N, C-alpha and C positions, 0 to 999 in steps of 0.2 A: 674736827677738820671742816673747813667750809666747803660748800658745794662747788664753788668755782675752782678751788685748789684741787679737789679730788677729780674734777673733770679734766683739768690740765694734766694731772698725773696720769690719768687713764689714757688720754690722747697721746701723751708722750710714750707710754708703754706700748700702745698700739703702733705708733710710728716706728719705734725701735724693733718690734717684732716684724713689721712689714719690711723694713730695711734689711734685717737679718735673713728673712726668707728670700728676698730678692737676691741678696749676695750669695746665698747658698745655691739658688737656682742658676745664677749666672756662672759662678765659679765651678759648680758641680756638673754643669752640662758637658764640659769637655771630658770629664771622667767616665761618662756613660759608655757602655760597650756599643759596638757597632750594630745597634738595632735601629731599623728604619721603619717608620710608620707612614702609611700613605696619607694623603690629604683627607681622605674619607675618615681615617682613624682619628686624626687630629680634630676634625669637625665633630665627630661623635663624642670625643672626649670633652671638647669645649661645650657642646650642648648638655652633656651630662652634668658637668660642673655648674653651668649656669642654672639649669633647672633644679639642681639640688639646693643651690643657694636661695633661689626664689621660693622653693617649697619650704625651706626652713624659715625664711623671713615671713611668709604668709602664715604658717602655723604659729609662730611666735606672736605675730600681730593678733591673730584670732584669740590666743590665750590671754594676752594683755587686755584686749578690748572686752572680752567676756568677763574677765575678773573686775574690770572697772565699772561695767554696767550691771554687775550683780547677777549674771546669768547662772552662776554656779551656787548661788545662795539657796535656791529651792532644793537642789540635790543635798546640800549640807543639812538643811532643815529636815528633809525626809529621813536622813540617817539618824539625826537626833531624836525625831519622833519614834523611830523604830527601836532605838537603843538609847534610853535617856542617860546611861552612864558615861557616854562619850561626851 
């Protein structure tokens, strides 16, 4: 399968999932019980979500950059030097 086709399929899948999640949130909001959260609670929830996504993105970027630049090769070589059977 070509890269362009696989990218289009992946983007289509992501779009479908986002549309389904949005529909679930919009339609399911009316079914929630009468629980009220203050604006401070919504703000804290929003900050938690944003910081969690940023942290995940940063850690993923560090993992990818480290792998591409070969930062983990020295650790791999140290394990091989210690136990040649690996």
